[in-house]
N, C-alpha and C positions, 0 to 999 in steps of 0.2 A: 398871600399865603405861600410859604416856601414849599419846595418839593422834597419829599421823603422817599428814599429808595431803600428797600429791604431785600436782602438776599436770603431767601428761605432755604433752610437745610433740606436737601433732597427734593427741592421743588423749584418754584419760579422766582422771578424778580418782580417784586411788587412796587409800583410807582404810584405815589399819592401826592396830590397838590395840583399846582398849575404847571402844565408842561405841553409841549408839542412834540410829535414824533414824525420824522421824515425818512423816506427810503433813500437809497444811495444816489438816486437821480435828483434828489431835492424835492420830490413830491410829498406833500403833507398827508398823513393819514387822517381821515375823518373819524374822530373819536366819539361823535354823537353826544358831545357835552360831558363825557365821563371825566371825572377827576381822580379816579382810581382804576388802574389796569394792571394786568399781570403779563410779563414778558416771558417767553419760553427760554429755558436754560438747558434743557436736555437735548434739543435738536429734533424731537420727534413730533412736535405739534403740527397738525394739519392747517393751522391758522397763523403760522409764523408771520410776524415776530411775536404774536400773542400766544399765551399759554391756553391750551385746551384740556389740560389735565393728563396728557399722555405720559408724563413723568411717573404717574402712579402705575400704569400698565407695563412700563418697560423697566420698572424697579431702578429708576435713576438714583444714584447715590453721590452726594457731594455736600459735605458739611463745611461751612465757612465761618471763621471767627475774625472779627475786625482786628486790624493791625495798622501800625503807622507806616506810611510810605516814606521813602527817602525823598529829600528835597529834589525838585526838578533840576536837571542839568541846564546850565546857562546856554542860551542859543548863541551860536557863533556867527 
């Protein structure tokens, strides 16, 4: 199963599929078998990096439309 990531307008980042999440020190989060989670995008969640719905109470606004990235620059 591939991983699908959806950036929700005025909301969270939804991750679905098979994935693992690690903190900056390399420690793996125990997702308790979940195959769908929401990550905070507004910065106000009390459960970072996971979304707790705080974006609704702080009136977070951010609409995102997909676009094509430039090709990566060659490594020197």
